[in-house]
N, C-alpha and C positions, 0 to 999 in steps of 0.2 A: 410368253403369252400362254402357251400350253400348260405350263406349271401353275399359273395363276388360275386358269379355268379348272384344272384338276383339283387344286386346293379348295376352290369355292364349292365344287361338286361334292368333295369329301365332307366339307363342313355341313352342307345341306343334308347329306345322308346321315351324318352323325346327329344332327339336330332332330331329324324326323324319327330316328331310332330312339332317341332319348324321350321324345314326346309320346311314344307308344308304350310307356311302362305300364304294367298291369296294376300298379298301386294307385295310379291316378284314375279316379272315377269321376265322370261328369254327371252331376245330379240331374241336369236338364234332360240328358239323353236317357237316363234310367227312368225318369218320370214319364217321358214321352213313350218309351218302350212299354212301360207298365200300363199306360192308358190306351195303347194301340195307335197313338197319333203319329208314331214314327213312320208308319206305313203311308200315311197321308203326305208327310214330308217327302218321302222317297218317291211317291207317285208324282208329286208336283215337280220335283227335280228331274225325273225321267221325262216328263212331258215337256219341260223347258228345253232339255237337251235334244229331244227328238225334234221339236220345232226348229231349233237352231240348225240341226243337221239337215232337215228338209229344206230350210231356207238357203243354206249354203250349196246344197246340191242343185236347187233350182237356179241359183245365180251362176253356178258353174256351167249349167246347160245353156243358159242365155248367152254367156260369154263365149262359149264354143260356137254357137250359131252366129254371133256377131263376127268372130274371127274368121269363120268360114266364108261369110259374105264379103268381108274385107279382102280376103285372099283371092276370091273369085273376081272381085272388082279390080284388084291390082293386076291379076294375070290376064284378064280379058277386058281391057278398057274399051269403051264405045267410041 
């Protein structure tokens, strides 16, 4: 099983290294960079990731509060 996972990881690394050749140029990215729109795309992505991070943190805090109440209820039944 470890050999299979190692093989798959090596293949993924090889594919990603192959995909980053300097000869391959993406016209859309060049166009967006020249127009300055790439910064808008980056800002939108960062906003989405920040919102997801804040959502996950808030859910984690709520879950901790619920677990604490549950443990108190279990340890001190009425």
